[in-house]
C-alpha positions, 0 to 999 in steps of 0.5 A: 508481535506477529513476527516474534510469534513466527520466530518462536514457532520456527525455533520450536519446530526446529528444536522438536525435529532436532530432538526427534532426529537425535533420538532416532539416531541414538536408537539406530542399529548401525549408528554406533557412536559417530560424532559427525553423524550426530552433528549432521542430525542436529545441523539438519534439524536446527536449520529449519529455524530459517526456512521462512527467510531462506527456504532454498538454502535450508532445502540444500542444507537439510538435504546435504545433512541427510546424505551425510548422516546416512553415509555415517551409518545413521539409518534415519528418516529425512524428517528435516528435509521433508519440512524443508520441502514443505517450506520451499513449495509454500514459498513458490520454489517448486522447480528448485524443490523438484531438482533438489529432491531428485538429486537427494533421492539419487544420492541416498543409496550411494550414501547407504553404500558408503556407510559400509552396511551389508546390503544397505544400498539394495535394501534402501532401493527396494523399501526405504526409497519408496517410503522416502518418495511417498513422504516427499510427495505428501509434503509437496501436496500439503504445501501446494494445497495450503499455498493454493488456499492462501491464493484463493483467500487473497483473491476473495479479499480482493473481490470483496474490496472491488465489490465494496468500492463499486457499491460506494461509487454507485451510492455516490452517484445516487447521492449526486443525482438526488442532490441535483434533482432536489437542490439545483432547480430551487437554488437556480430559481432563488438566484434568478429571482434575486438577480431580476429584482436587483436589475429591475430596481436599478433600472427604476433608479431605486436603491437596492436593499442590502438584503436583496444583494445578500440573497443574490450573492448567496445564491451565486455562492450556493450554486458554485459550491453545489457544482463543486460538490456534485463534481466531487461526488461524480468523480468515480475515478474513470477520468485520469487522476490529476496530480503533481505533473498537472500543477503547471496547467493550474498556474497557466490557467490562473495567468489566463484569467489575469492573475500574475502567478509564478511556479517554483519547484525544487528537488526531485519530485519524480517518485512522489507517492500517488496520494501525496501527488494528487493532494498537492494538485488539489491544494494548489487548485483550491488555493488559486481558485480562492485567490481568484474569487475572493482575495482581490489579489494581483499576484500569487506564487506557488512553491513546491519543495520536494525533500527526501522525507517530505513534500512542502507546498506553499501558495501565497498571494498579495490579496486583501487579507490583513494580519490578525484577521481570522480566515474564513473556514469554507468547504475548500479549506476544510477539504484541504485540511482533511486531505492533508491530515489523512496523509499524516501531514500539517496544514497552515492557512492564514493571513501573512505578516506582510499582507495577503494570504498563505496556504502551506502544507507539509506532507510526509513522503515514503519513497518506498510506497 
C-alpha cells in the first residue's frame, strides 16, 4: 500500500507541474505557437514521475527540456528541474547535481540567445539568472535538510534499539543471578542428601526405597536443567556465536564419549542466513545431548541437506524408543520447536518405525537476507 501511495503521489506532482508549465508557456509573451516547445514543457513535467526510481536520469531529462524550451522561445521558470534537483539531493547524488546545475545555468543564456529574442541573453544574465540560482539553492537546501533529518531519525531509532537490547541483557543477567542464588544451593542440598542416603543404605545392605532413588535422579536432572537455563540466560552475545560451521565439533565430541556418530552434509551451505545457521547448531547440539543422556543408543547420524529454498537437518539414533510411544516433551525439545517455528520452519520429533528416535527440522532459507 505504501508503494502505491508513493506512485500516485509522484504522478500527481508530475501532472501538476506539467499543467503549470503548459499554462506558463501559453501565457509567455514570446512563445507563439511552437509545438516542440510545448512538447518539451510536457516532457520535463511528466519525467518527474520517475524521480524516486531514477533521480539522475530525471535530472538530465528535465535540464535538457528546460534548455530546449528556452531555445524555442518559452521564457518559463525551470520548475521541473527544481523538483529534480530536490529529488537527486535527497537521494544523495550531490556531486552529480552540482555538475548538472552548473552546466544547465551556463546553457540557459545561450538558449535565450538562440530563441532570437532581442536582448534576451543579456536580460537573462542580469535578472533571470539570479532568480534561477536562488531557486536552485533553495531546492538544494530543502532536500539536504530533509535528508539530514531522516538520517538523524534513523540514528535515533538505532540508539533506541541498542538501549533496549542492553537493558534486556542486563535483566537477563539479573534473573540468572537470582536463580542461581535462590535455587542452586537448595537443589544441591537435596541432591547431596539423597545421594548420601542411597550410599548409606547400600553399605548397610538395605533395600533402597524407590522414592529415594527417584529423588536422587530428580535432583541430578534438576541440576542439569538449571545449569542449562543459567547458561542460556548468561549468553549475552559476547562470545562468538556457534553455527553451522561448528557442527563437526559436536559430532567429534559425541564420538569422544563413545557414541558412534556420522555427519553428512549435502548442497551448498556457505551463504545460509545467520539465524538459520545458529538454529541448526542448536538442534544438533540438543539432539546429540539427548541421545547420549537418555536414548541408550550406540549410533547416531546427523544429516544436513542445503537446498536453494530450504535447509533440512535430521538426527537419527538407534536408541530404545519404540514406534508408537509418545516422546517426552522436555525443555530441550520445546526450545528446538520454538526456534524452528520462529523462523517459519517445521519440526518433527518422535520414534522411528525401525526403532530409535529422530529429530527432523526444515527451515526456509532466504539467500538474499
